ZADO-1210 file (C-alpha; in nm, 4 decimals, padded with zeros to 6 digits):
<atoms>
<atom x="-07.7083" y="11.0723" z="10.4015" code="UNK" pos="1"/>
<atom x="-07.6690" y="11.4258" z="10.2974" code="UNK" pos="2"/>
<atom x="-07.2672" y="11.4923" z="10.1209" code="UNK" pos="3"/>
<atom x="-07.2782" y="11.8168" z="10.2643" code="UNK" pos="4"/>
<atom x="-07.3062" y="11.7033" z="10.6311" code="UNK" pos="5"/>
<atom x="-07.0246" y="11.4176" z="10.5146" code="UNK" pos="6"/>
<atom x="-06.7777" y="11.7361" z="10.4181" code="UNK" pos="7"/>
<atom x="-06.9202" y="11.9024" z="10.7742" code="UNK" pos="8"/>
<atom x="-06.7451" y="11.5589" z="10.9495" code="UNK" pos="9"/>
<atom x="-06.4585" y="11.5659" z="10.7050" code="UNK" pos="10"/>
<atom x="-06.3637" y="11.9162" z="10.7420" code="UNK" pos="11"/>
<atom x="-06.6008" y="12.1048" z="11.0443" code="UNK" pos="12"/>
<atom x="-06.8109" y="12.3725" z="11.0610" code="UNK" pos="13"/>
<atom x="-06.5982" y="12.6566" z="10.8598" code="UNK" pos="14"/>
<atom x="-06.7113" y="12.9475" z="11.1248" code="UNK" pos="15"/>
<atom x="-06.4196" y="12.9798" z="11.2396" code="UNK" pos="16"/>
<atom x="-06.0848" y="12.9838" z="11.2068" code="UNK" pos="17"/>
<atom x="-06.0129" y="12.6773" z="11.2590" code="UNK" pos="18"/>
<atom x="-06.2306" y="12.5140" z="11.0784" code="UNK" pos="19"/>
<atom x="-06.0782" y="12.2954" z="10.7869" code="UNK" pos="20"/>
<atom x="-05.7988" y="12.2507" z="11.0480" code="UNK" pos="21"/>
<atom x="-05.7187" y="11.9769" z="11.3839" code="UNK" pos="22"/>
<atom x="-05.8274" y="12.1900" z="11.5764" code="UNK" pos="23"/>
<atom x="-06.1927" y="12.2455" z="11.4337" code="UNK" pos="24"/>
<atom x="-06.3879" y="12.1255" z="11.7509" code="UNK" pos="25"/>
<atom x="-06.5422" y="11.8696" z="11.5071" code="UNK" pos="26"/>
<atom x="-06.2384" y="11.7136" z="11.5101" code="UNK" pos="27"/>
<atom x="-06.2304" y="11.6344" z="11.9064" code="UNK" pos="28"/>
<atom x="-06.5672" y="11.4131" z="11.8710" code="UNK" pos="29"/>
<atom x="-06.5641" y="11.2549" z="11.5273" code="UNK" pos="30"/>
<atom x="-06.6666" y="10.8984" z="11.6608" code="UNK" pos="31"/>
<atom x="-06.9513" y="11.0238" z="11.8835" code="UNK" pos="32"/>
<atom x="-07.0497" y="11.2969" z="11.5945" code="UNK" pos="33"/>
<atom x="-07.0851" y="10.9454" z="11.3664" code="UNK" pos="34"/>
<atom x="-07.3008" y="10.7676" z="11.5726" code="UNK" pos="35"/>
<atom x="-07.5388" y="11.0394" z="11.6808" code="UNK" pos="36"/>
<atom x="-07.6028" y="11.1145" z="11.3099" code="UNK" pos="37"/>
<atom x="-07.6640" y="10.6925" z="11.2638" code="UNK" pos="38"/>
<atom x="-07.9083" y="10.7080" z="11.5713" code="UNK" pos="39"/>
<atom x="-08.1079" y="11.0587" z="11.4572" code="UNK" pos="40"/>
<atom x="-08.1181" y="10.9144" z="11.0763" code="UNK" pos="41"/>
<atom x="-08.2619" y="10.5766" z="11.2062" code="UNK" pos="42"/>
<atom x="-08.5397" y="10.7716" z="11.3394" code="UNK" pos="43"/>
<atom x="-08.6575" y="10.8815" z="11.0052" code="UNK" pos="44"/>
<atom x="-08.5410" y="11.2896" z="10.9848" code="UNK" pos="45"/>
<atom x="-08.4571" y="11.5055" z="10.6911" code="UNK" pos="46"/>
<atom x="-08.0653" y="11.5538" z="10.7027" code="UNK" pos="47"/>
<atom x="-07.9927" y="11.8865" z="10.5981" code="UNK" pos="48"/>
<atom x="-07.7157" y="12.1370" z="10.7050" code="UNK" pos="49"/>
<atom x="-07.7824" y="12.4195" z="10.8094" code="UNK" pos="50"/>
<atom x="-07.6238" y="12.7319" z="11.0387" code="UNK" pos="51"/>
<atom x="-07.3231" y="12.5037" z="10.8953" code="UNK" pos="52"/>
<atom x="-07.4502" y="12.2236" z="11.1066" code="UNK" pos="53"/>
<atom x="-07.6403" y="11.8825" z="11.0984" code="UNK" pos="54"/>
<atom x="-07.9960" y="11.9747" z="11.1429" code="UNK" pos="55"/>
<atom x="-08.2743" y="11.6666" z="11.1329" code="UNK" pos="56"/>
<atom x="-08.6402" y="11.8164" z="10.9788" code="UNK" pos="57"/>
<atom x="-08.9517" y="11.6047" z="11.0019" code="UNK" pos="58"/>
<atom x="-09.1526" y="11.7776" z="10.6846" code="UNK" pos="59"/>
<atom x="-08.9799" y="12.0968" z="10.6780" code="UNK" pos="60"/>
<atom x="-08.9825" y="12.1602" z="11.0333" code="UNK" pos="61"/>
<atom x="-08.6521" y="12.1757" z="11.2102" code="UNK" pos="62"/>
<atom x="-08.6613" y="11.8687" z="11.4953" code="UNK" pos="63"/>
<atom x="-08.2940" y="11.8615" z="11.6505" code="UNK" pos="64"/>
<atom x="-07.9059" y="11.9478" z="11.5674" code="UNK" pos="65"/>
<atom x="-07.6199" y="11.7286" z="11.5908" code="UNK" pos="66"/>
<atom x="-07.2964" y="11.8655" z="11.6809" code="UNK" pos="67"/>
<atom x="-07.0059" y="12.0056" z="11.8544" code="UNK" pos="68"/>
<atom x="-06.8732" y="12.1840" z="12.1608" code="UNK" pos="69"/>
<atom x="-06.5733" y="12.2139" z="12.3045" code="UNK" pos="70"/>
<atom x="-06.6318" y="11.9508" z="12.5939" code="UNK" pos="71"/>
<atom x="-06.8742" y="11.7122" z="12.4324" code="UNK" pos="72"/>
<atom x="-07.0882" y="11.6554" z="12.1576" code="UNK" pos="73"/>
<atom x="-07.4315" y="11.7035" z="12.1791" code="UNK" pos="74"/>
<atom x="-07.8004" y="11.6642" z="12.0518" code="UNK" pos="75"/>
<atom x="-07.9665" y="12.0176" z="12.0675" code="UNK" pos="76"/>
<atom x="-08.3530" y="11.9469" z="12.0632" code="UNK" pos="77"/>
<atom x="-08.5185" y="12.3428" z="11.9060" code="UNK" pos="78"/>
<atom x="-08.8709" y="12.2923" z="12.0623" code="UNK" pos="79"/>
<atom x="-08.6776" y="12.0162" z="12.3858" code="UNK" pos="80"/>
<atom x="-08.8464" y="12.2258" z="12.6583" code="UNK" pos="81"/>
<atom x="-09.1539" y="12.0590" z="12.5546" code="UNK" pos="82"/>
<atom x="-09.0213" y="11.7292" z="12.6457" code="UNK" pos="83"/>
<atom x="-09.0564" y="11.5222" z="12.9669" code="UNK" pos="84"/>
<atom x="-08.7515" y="11.4342" z="13.0149" code="UNK" pos="85"/>
<atom x="-08.7574" y="11.1908" z="13.2794" code="UNK" pos="86"/>
<atom x="-08.4224" y="11.0585" z="13.2586" code="UNK" pos="87"/>
<atom x="-08.2876" y="11.3777" z="13.3350" code="UNK" pos="88"/>
<atom x="-08.0939" y="11.4088" z="13.0101" code="UNK" pos="89"/>
<atom x="-08.1448" y="11.7451" z="12.8755" code="UNK" pos="90"/>
<atom x="-07.9172" y="12.0234" z="12.9512" code="UNK" pos="91"/>
<atom x="-08.0352" y="12.4331" z="12.9300" code="UNK" pos="92"/>
<atom x="-07.7840" y="12.6513" z="12.6939" code="UNK" pos="93"/>
<atom x="-07.9012" y="12.9494" z="12.9080" code="UNK" pos="94"/>
<atom x="-08.0654" y="13.0511" z="13.2344" code="UNK" pos="95"/>
<atom x="-08.3564" y="13.2065" z="13.0504" code="UNK" pos="96"/>
<atom x="-08.3665" y="12.9622" z="12.7226" code="UNK" pos="97"/>
<atom x="-08.7232" y="12.9307" z="12.6644" code="UNK" pos="98"/>
<atom x="-08.7158" y="12.6550" z="12.3828" code="UNK" pos="99"/>
<atom x="-08.4061" y="12.4624" z="12.3818" code="UNK" pos="100"/>
<atom x="-08.2552" y="12.1859" z="12.5058" code="UNK" pos="101"/>
<atom x="-07.8700" y="11.9781" z="12.4554" code="UNK" pos="102"/>
<atom x="-07.8154" y="11.6178" z="12.6033" code="UNK" pos="103"/>
<atom x="-07.4374" y="11.6189" z="12.5820" code="UNK" pos="104"/>
<atom x="-07.1848" y="11.2570" z="12.5348" code="UNK" pos="105"/>
<atom x="-06.8501" y="11.2385" z="12.5865" code="UNK" pos="106"/>
<atom x="-06.7429" y="10.9092" z="12.4400" code="UNK" pos="107"/>
<atom x="-06.9530" y="10.6859" z="12.2219" code="UNK" pos="108"/>
<atom x="-06.9808" y="10.3647" z="12.5119" code="UNK" pos="109"/>
<atom x="-07.2117" y="10.7058" z="12.6837" code="UNK" pos="110"/>
<atom x="-07.4325" y="10.6739" z="12.3537" code="UNK" pos="111"/>
<atom x="-07.4610" y="10.3030" z="12.2799" code="UNK" pos="112"/>
<atom x="-07.5849" y="10.2524" z="12.6324" code="UNK" pos="113"/>
<atom x="-07.8315" y="10.5186" z="12.6194" code="UNK" pos="114"/>
<atom x="-07.9837" y="10.4312" z="12.2648" code="UNK" pos="115"/>
<atom x="-08.3460" y="10.3298" z="12.3383" code="UNK" pos="116"/>
<atom x="-08.3473" y="10.6648" z="12.5365" code="UNK" pos="117"/>
<atom x="-08.2002" y="10.8754" z="12.2544" code="UNK" pos="118"/>
<atom x="-08.4760" y="10.7662" z="12.0703" code="UNK" pos="119"/>
<atom x="-08.7728" y="10.7933" z="12.2971" code="UNK" pos="120"/>
<atom x="-08.6443" y="11.1739" z="12.2890" code="UNK" pos="121"/>
<atom x="-08.6456" y="11.2151" z="11.8869" code="UNK" pos="122"/>
<atom x="-08.9582" y="10.9838" z="11.8590" code="UNK" pos="123"/>
<atom x="-09.1505" y="11.1894" z="12.1378" code="UNK" pos="124"/>
<atom x="-09.0563" y="11.5693" z="11.9658" code="UNK" pos="125"/>
<atom x="-09.1545" y="11.3766" z="11.6539" code="UNK" pos="126"/>
<atom x="-09.4971" y="11.3553" z="11.7784" code="UNK" pos="127"/>
<atom x="-09.5354" y="11.6922" z="11.9358" code="UNK" pos="128"/>
<atom x="-09.4333" y="11.8662" z="11.5709" code="UNK" pos="129"/>
<atom x="-09.6701" y="11.6691" z="11.4406" code="UNK" pos="130"/>
<atom x="-09.9521" y="11.7634" z="11.7260" code="UNK" pos="131"/>
<atom x="-09.8826" y="12.1413" z="11.6701" code="UNK" pos="132"/>
<atom x="-09.7500" y="12.1967" z="11.9754" code="UNK" pos="133"/>
<atom x="-09.6023" y="12.5213" z="12.0457" code="UNK" pos="134"/>
<atom x="-09.3653" y="12.6893" z="12.2813" code="UNK" pos="135"/>
<atom x="-09.5758" y="12.9120" z="12.5455" code="UNK" pos="136"/>
<atom x="-09.5058" y="13.2817" z="12.4258" code="UNK" pos="137"/>
<atom x="-09.3563" y="13.4629" z="12.7769" code="UNK" pos="138"/>
<atom x="-09.5823" y="13.6962" z="12.8766" code="UNK" pos="139"/>
<atom x="-09.4720" y="14.0592" z="13.0568" code="UNK" pos="140"/>
<atom x="-09.5256" y="13.9915" z="13.4106" code="UNK" pos="141"/>
<atom x="-09.3453" y="13.6591" z="13.3522" code="UNK" pos="142"/>
<atom x="-08.9701" y="13.9059" z="13.3479" code="UNK" pos="143"/>
<atom x="-08.9577" y="14.0209" z="13.6804" code="UNK" pos="144"/>
<atom x="-08.7108" y="14.3723" z="13.6809" code="UNK" pos="145"/>
<atom x="-08.4032" y="14.3053" z="13.9199" code="UNK" pos="146"/>
<atom x="-08.4112" y="14.5055" z="14.2069" code="UNK" pos="147"/>
<atom x="-08.0833" y="14.7066" z="14.1301" code="UNK" pos="148"/>
<atom x="-08.2814" y="14.8353" z="13.8232" code="UNK" pos="149"/>
<atom x="-08.5538" y="14.9197" z="14.0059" code="UNK" pos="150"/>
<atom x="-08.3822" y="15.1453" z="14.2350" code="UNK" pos="151"/>
<atom x="-08.1769" y="15.3077" z="13.9469" code="UNK" pos="152"/>
<atom x="-08.4563" y="15.3987" z="13.7710" code="UNK" pos="153"/>
<atom x="-08.6872" y="15.5336" z="14.0572" code="UNK" pos="154"/>
<atom x="-08.3709" y="15.7579" z="14.1490" code="UNK" pos="155"/>
<atom x="-08.3194" y="15.9090" z="13.8331" code="UNK" pos="156"/>
<atom x="-08.5751" y="16.0528" z="13.5813" code="UNK" pos="157"/>
<atom x="-08.3920" y="16.0995" z="13.3366" code="UNK" pos="158"/>
<atom x="-08.2301" y="15.7418" z="13.3097" code="UNK" pos="159"/>
<atom x="-08.6431" y="15.5922" z="13.3867" code="UNK" pos="160"/>
<atom x="-08.7637" y="15.7827" z="13.1013" code="UNK" pos="161"/>
<atom x="-08.4613" y="15.6639" z="12.8588" code="UNK" pos="162"/>
<atom x="-08.5577" y="15.3022" z="13.0016" code="UNK" pos="163"/>
<atom x="-08.9413" y="15.3261" z="12.9470" code="UNK" pos="164"/>
<atom x="-08.8589" y="15.4853" z="12.6199" code="UNK" pos="165"/>
<atom x="-08.6705" y="15.1299" z="12.4389" code="UNK" pos="166"/>
<atom x="-08.8987" y="14.9205" z="12.2589" code="UNK" pos="167"/>
<atom x="-09.0195" y="14.6333" z="12.5087" code="UNK" pos="168"/>
<atom x="-08.7914" y="14.3739" z="12.3181" code="UNK" pos="169"/>
<atom x="-08.4696" y="14.6057" z="12.4253" code="UNK" pos="170"/>
<atom x="-08.5838" y="14.6867" z="12.7821" code="UNK" pos="171"/>
<atom x="-08.6459" y="14.2445" z="12.7993" code="UNK" pos="172"/>
<atom x="-08.2741" y="14.2895" z="12.6600" code="UNK" pos="173"/>
<atom x="-08.1325" y="14.4420" z="12.8992" code="UNK" pos="174"/>
<atom x="-08.2733" y="14.2909" z="13.1627" code="UNK" pos="175"/>
<atom x="-08.1793" y="13.9213" z="13.0943" code="UNK" pos="176"/>
<atom x="-07.8714" y="14.0375" z="13.0664" code="UNK" pos="177"/>
<atom x="-07.8274" y="14.2213" z="13.3956" code="UNK" pos="178"/>
<atom x="-07.9768" y="13.9360" z="13.5933" code="UNK" pos="179"/>
<atom x="-07.7514" y="13.6920" z="13.4582" code="UNK" pos="180"/>
<atom x="-07.4987" y="13.8620" z="13.6695" code="UNK" pos="181"/>
<atom x="-07.5321" y="13.6513" z="13.9991" code="UNK" pos="182"/>
<atom x="-07.3492" y="13.9583" z="14.2249" code="UNK" pos="183"/>
<atom x="-07.5478" y="14.2133" z="14.3393" code="UNK" pos="184"/>
<atom x="-07.2490" y="14.4810" z="14.2390" code="UNK" pos="185"/>
<atom x="-07.2367" y="14.2846" z="13.9428" code="UNK" pos="186"/>
<atom x="-07.5551" y="14.3915" z="13.7883" code="UNK" pos="187"/>
<atom x="-07.4896" y="14.7648" z="13.9499" code="UNK" pos="188"/>
<atom x="-07.1939" y="14.7525" z="13.7210" code="UNK" pos="189"/>
<atom x="-07.2904" y="14.6157" z="13.3973" code="UNK" pos="190"/>
<atom x="-07.6607" y="14.8622" z="13.4893" code="UNK" pos="191"/>
<atom x="-07.3582" y="15.1925" z="13.4436" code="UNK" pos="192"/>
<atom x="-07.1894" y="15.0335" z="13.1513" code="UNK" pos="193"/>
<atom x="-07.5492" y="14.9772" z="12.9968" code="UNK" pos="194"/>
<atom x="-07.6556" y="15.3658" z="13.0328" code="UNK" pos="195"/>
<atom x="-07.4833" y="15.5266" z="12.7440" code="UNK" pos="196"/>
<atom x="-07.6580" y="15.2672" z="12.4963" code="UNK" pos="197"/>
<atom x="-08.0109" y="15.3233" z="12.6829" code="UNK" pos="198"/>
<atom x="-07.9250" y="15.6997" z="12.6129" code="UNK" pos="199"/>
<atom x="-07.9119" y="15.6472" z="12.2760" code="UNK" pos="200"/>
<atom x="-08.2080" y="15.4132" z="12.2687" code="UNK" pos="201"/>
<atom x="-07.9604" y="15.0786" z="12.1920" code="UNK" pos="202"/>
<atom x="-07.9887" y="14.7505" z="12.2669" code="UNK" pos="203"/>
<atom x="-07.7529" y="14.5775" z="12.5476" code="UNK" pos="204"/>
<atom x="-07.5840" y="14.4490" z="12.2584" code="UNK" pos="205"/>
<atom x="-07.5318" y="14.8364" z="12.1126" code="UNK" pos="206"/>
<atom x="-07.7703" y="14.7317" z="11.8253" code="UNK" pos="207"/>
</atoms>
């Protein structure tokens, strides 16, 4: 047991102004986090503190994290998309998240009832790491450009030239940002808001 994780459980991750106060998310799920920690340690992983949160490794490779969200405590697997997930316990953090997956819990009874399943997922993640399994790289043609963006690029040679001058990574960033909007009107609005940065050669976040 790593004393740095003891401090995390006692004080919080200290990543925001609520760290060390009763409002910290860590203090909302103390029993759940302690129980998840116990289960993970019983699987033989090394306990560390990374990114201000408990991180569990196998031969220096990051396997999973135990941490608190606003509405639940969680185990997050770094390469969770490689897990079979036959019990359907895993959640995808975002629509375009390739690797990470997490399990969420809101009480210790729920954790106790699933202890054997949780451990089976952890052992599978360890075996995947031993086998050297990797997350497949996303191919360029796997990314479908939103119709709204395609229409605006075709309508304006100047805008198209500016977009095509961006690095492939920045282009993908804009596509993902625009695609996350469910309504066409919102996607068009995002495109308009992004245009100044596109003309400047910047990413959607201004960098």
